[in-house]
N, C-alpha and C positions, 0 to 999 in steps of 0.2 A: 187635437185632445179627443179623447174618445167620449161618445155620449153613452148614457146609461143603457140605450138599446143596444148599442154596439158591443158594449162589455157583457151584456146577457146572452147575445148570440154566441159569444166565445165560450161559455160553459158549457163544458161537456157533460153528457148523461152518464157516460160510463168512463171509469178510469182507464188508461192504457190506450192501444191503438184498437181501432174497431175491429180489425180482422181478427184479433184473438177473441173477441166476443163471439163472433160467428162460430169459431173452432170450439170454444167453451160450450156454447148453445147445442152445437152437435153431439160433443162428447156427453153432455148431460141427457140429451135425449137417448143415446146409446145406452147408458147406464141406466136411464129410466125404463127403458124397455127390459132390460135385464132384471131389474128390481120387480117388476110386474108379472114376468115371466116366473121368476123364483117365487113370488107370492102365490101365484095361482098353483104352481108345481106343490108347493108346501102345503096349500088347503087340501090336496087331493092325497097327500101321503104325511099327515099331522105326526103320527107316531114314529115313522121313519126319522123325519126330521128332528123331531124333539129327542129321540135317542142318540142321533149321532151329532146333535150339536152339543149335547154334554160332553162331548169327547175333544171340544175344541179348548184351546188355552186362553180362557177369559182375562187372565191375569195380564198375559202377553198382549192381547187384543186391546186391554184398556190402556196399557202402557204405550202403545202404539197410537192409540188415539189422543192421550196426552202429549205425546211427542208431534203430533202433525198440529194440535191445537197450538201449542208453543211455537212450533217452527212458523205458524202462520201469523201469530203474534210478532216474532222477529222480522218477517217480511214487511209487516205494517210499519215496524219502527225503521226499518231501513229506507221505505218510501218517505217517511217523516223526515228522516235524516237529510235525504237527497234535496228534498223540497226546501230544508234549511240550510242547503250548500254545505253540509257537513259531509263531504266523501269519505272520509276515515270512518265515521260512525257507521255510514250507510256499508261500507265494506265489511265492518265488523258484524252488523246485523245479518248480512247475507252470508258470512260465514257461520253464525249461529243457525240460521235457516237450513243450511246445508248440513249441518250437524245433526241437526233434528230429522231430516230426511234419511240420513245415513243411518241414524239409529233406529228408525222404523225398517228401514231394508235389512239391517242384522237381526232384528227380533221376529220379522216376518221369514226370514231365511232359516231361523231357529224353529220355528212352528213348521215350514215345509220340511225341513229334515226329519223331524220327528215323525210326520206322517208319512212321508216317503220310505222312512226306514220300518214302518209298520206295514208296508206293502200297499199303501192306500195310493190312488190313482184316480183319473178322471171316469174311469170304468168301474169302480168299487160299487157305487150306488148313486142315486139321485142326489142326495144331500151333497155328498162329496164332488160329484160333477159340477153343480153350483158353488160350492164353496172354494174350489179350486180355481174355477174358472172366473169367478167374480173377483176373488181376491189377487190372482195372478194379473188380471186384467188392469187391475186398481196398481198393483206392484209395477207394471211397466208404464204406468202413467206418473208413479211417484219418480221413476227413472229420468222420464222425459222433463218433468218439472225440475229435477235436480241439475239437469243439462242446462235448461234455460237459464235457471238461477246462477250456474256456474258462467255462462256467457255472460250474464250481465256484471257477474263479478269482475271478469277479465277487462270488460269495457270500462267499468268504474276505475279499476286500476290504471287504465289508459286515459282518464279524465274525459270519457265520453258524456258524462252526467254532470247536472249541475242544477241548480235552483230553477234555472230558465229552461232546462233539458232534461225532464226526467220520465217522459213518457215510456221509455223503455223498460225502466225499474218498475213503472206500474203495471205494465203489460205482463211482466214476468211475475209479478205478485198477483194478477188476478188469475192467472193460470193456476198457481201454487194454491191459491184459495178454493178453487174449483177442486183440486185434488184433495185438499182437506175436507172440504164439504161431501164429497163421494164418500169419504171414509166415515165421517160423522153419520150418514145414512147407513152404510155397508155393516158397519160395526153392530149396531144394536138389531139389525135386520138378520144377521146371520148368526152371531154369537149370543143373543139375549132373549130376543122376542120368542116366546113359545104360545 
């Protein structure tokens, strides 16, 4: 029989595998540095940044924000489902999360297509260099997050997770939430704040 002290030591401070948290913290550090450099450069070129910020599609940016927030909610539901030993529900929620990620990638690709068709690239000006660098770096993280969620989905189909073994689902969910958090900071920083 476990004593209260033994059970308390079993409580984890962070969901998922500890290794993913080192990775998440490193990723947040990189994005944080990017955001600080962006803010400094913006403060030195306010009129340029304000002018070109207005050329961004805020509607698509907001739609992408809602897609990622919804997708994070779906991942929360997937974790909750597997903790309740409901594998079918976990799988369904993971599919919903992947659909949200796919929607994000499609809308962001539409934005990129519009900009590239206008001849805009990394060397157009300082604002577009940051816009493209930051959003493309995030875009790649969305793809990586979707690969992680897809791997979890495949493992869930194979019966790898249960109410007793759900750390893998929590690990993927933690990474996906980081991707969402970064966008929640990036969207107002690049698209809205003037």
